[in-house]
N, C-alpha and C positions, 0 to 999 in steps of 0.2 A: 867647456862642454855644455851643450844645450840641455836644459832640463825642462820638464813639463811645467812645474810650478813657477820656476823663475823666468822662463822665456816664452814657451808656447802658449800657456793659458792666458798670460796677460795680453798677448797679441790678439788671441781669439776673442777675449772679453772686450778689448778696445774696439775691434771691428764690429762686434755685435751691438755694443752700446752706441757707436757712431751711427750705424744703420737705423736702429730703432729710434734713437733720439732725434735724428734728422727727419725721419718720417713723421714722428709725432709733431714736431715743430711745424713742418710743412702743412700737415693736416689742420692744425689749430689756426695757422695764419691764412689759410685759404677758406676758412669757414665764413659764414655770414658775419658782417662787421658788428652786428648786435651781440655776438658772442665774445668780442674782444675784451670787454671789461672783466668778464669772468675768467678768461684766459690769463689776463694780466694779474689778477688776484692770485690765481693758482700758481703762476710762474713766480710771483713775488714771494709766496709762501715757500715754494721750492728753493728759491735763491737764499732766503733766510735760513732754511733748514740746511742748505749746503754750507753756509758760512759757519753754522753751529758744528756741523760734521767736521769741517776743516779745523776749527779751533780744538775740537776734542781729539781728532786723530793725529794732530801734528806732534804729539808727544809719544806716539806709538811707532817705533821703528821696526815694525813687524810686517809680514806680508799682508795680514789682515788690515793693518793700519794704512798701508800703501793703497789698497783697494778702496777703503773708506775715503781717503784723501782724494783719490781720483774721482770717485762718485760725487763728492762734495763740490769739487771744481766744475764738474760737468753740469751739476744743478745750477751753479751760479752762472755759467756760460749760457745755459739754456734760457735763463731769466733775461739776459741781455739780448739774445737772439729773438725771443718772442717780443720783447719791448721794441726792438728795431723793426721787425717784420710786420708787426701790427700797426706801425707808424707812430707809436707812442713816444719813442725816443729816436729821432733821426737827426734833424738839424734845423736851424732857423729858416733855411730855404726849402720850400715845399712845392716847387714848380720846376718846369723843364728848363734846361739851359737855353739862353737866348740864341737864336740863330745867328751864325756868323761869329760867335765868341770863340776865341782861340788863345793859346798861350797861357799867360798868367791869369787872364780874366776867366777863362774856362776852368782852370784849376781852382781859383778862388770860389767860383760858384759851386763846383763839385764838392769842395771842402765844406762849404756852408750847408750843403745838402746832407752831410754825414756828421757834422761837427759834434753834436751832443752825444751821439753813439760812440764816437772815437774817444772823446773825453771820458765818458763813463767806463769804457774798457780800460783806458790807461790808469784811471784812479783805482779801479778795482784791482788791477795787476799790482799797483803800488801798495794797496792795502794788504793783499795776500803775501807779498814779499816781506813787508815789515812785520806782519803777524807771525810768519814762520821763520824769520831771519836766523835765529839761533836754535831753532827747534830740530829735534832728531829727524823728523819727517817733513820734508819740504816739497813733496810731490805735488800737492795742490797748487802751490804758487808756480811751480815749473810747468804744470799742465796749462794753467790759464795763460801764463806768459807765452808759452809756445803757440797756443791757439791764436793769441792776439797778433803775434809777429807773422804767422803764416797767413792770417786773414788780411792783414795790412799789405803783405806782398801780393796777394791775389787782387785786392782792390786797385793797387797801383798798376798792375799789369792790365786789368780791364780798362782802366782809365786811358792808358796809352794805346790800347787796341790789341785784340786777340783774334786769331783766325776763327775760333769756334766759341761763340758766346751763347750758351744755352740759358734761356730765361724762364724755364719751367718752374723753378723754385721761387721766382719773384712774384709776390701777390699783385693782383691788378691795381690796388690802391697805391702801389709804389711804382707804377709804370713810368712815371716821369723820370725815374732814375736812369732809364735806358738812354735818355738824351745825353747823359754824361759818359757813356761808353765810347771808347775810341773806335776808329774804323777797323774792319776785319782784316788784320794783317799780323804777321809775326814780328814782334818788336824786340829790341834789346832788353826792354824791361821784363818781358815774358821770359826771354832766354835767361836773364839773370835770376829770375824767380825760380825757374826750373833747376838751374844749376845750384842755387843756394839751398833750396828745399831738399834736393837729392843729397847734397853734401852734408847737410844738417842730419838727415835721417841716417846716413852712413856713419857719421861720427857718433851719434847716440847708439846706433846698433853695435858698433865696436865697443862702446862703453858697457853696454848690456852684456855682451859676450865675455868681457873681461871681469865682470863681477862674479863672486862665488856662486856656483850653481845652486839654485833653490833658495837664494837669499832674498831679503827684502830689497837690497840694492839692485839685484838682477831684475826683480819684478817691476820696480819703479822705472828703471831705465828701459825695460821692454815695453811698458805702457807708453812712455814717451816716444820710443822708436816707432811704435805702431801709429801714433798720432802724426808724427813727422812724415812717415811713409804715406799716410793718407793725404796729408797736405801736399806732398810731392805729386801724388796721383791727381789731385785737384788741379794743380798747375799744368800737368801734362794734358788733362782733358781739355784745357783751354786751347791747346795747340792741335788737337786731333778732331776729326769729324765724328765725334761721339757725343751723345746726349746723356750727360751724367744724371740729369733730372729724371730720366726713364727708370733709374734705380728705385725711385720713390713714387712711381705712377700709382701704386696701390694706396698711397696716402693722399693724393691730390684729388679733390672733388672735381666733378665734371665742369670744364671750363665753359660749357654751353649755357650755363645759368646766367652768363653775362653780368657778373658782379660789377657794381659801379666803380669807376676809376677814382672817385674822390668822394 
């Protein structure tokens, strides 16, 4: 049975946090580059606070503990996102893909452009998994791992090529990353990503519905379901002529300021 506290409220809370947090990150990463050091310090403080919250909440298998764990994981994720989008943590390669590069050469260049970020995400996921391994509340680790897997699936689809690649959210100083995007086409990688994300969201949703109504288990699974559903929606946006960046137009500064590319 669907309950407000166990199913509906977690989904509403996840969508609200996703919308506001994404908008805030977009705003910070499209500000003047002189503001980036301050943004990184604030994001770092938020990330450390998130880790403290995770360590504190992992022993609380209550609905409140689930929400705190979720918030902690989102703070840590936001730290990584701001680090990447400001250009502080990307990869050893910070230039466009050479013209004519293809196959393994293109993949290796693309990997080098993102390597440090991907390694940081993987190490953080391992840290959270090891920290909460035997804890009553493992929501934080599951949230971060889910976001990491969905983001990797999206990146692979974009590398292979997608029909609709909206670059509204990509800051000008990371414009060189566009050279690693595949041609505008519907690929098997995107089809697999859509199928995988929808199946994952459905499985988590079934788990949430099977948990006792109003329980912490139901709330935790519902939070994860909402994230997985949003991840599936992100994959679908790549296949449809829709500009998902338009959702955060209120957070993006006027592009006519012509910020420097590097």
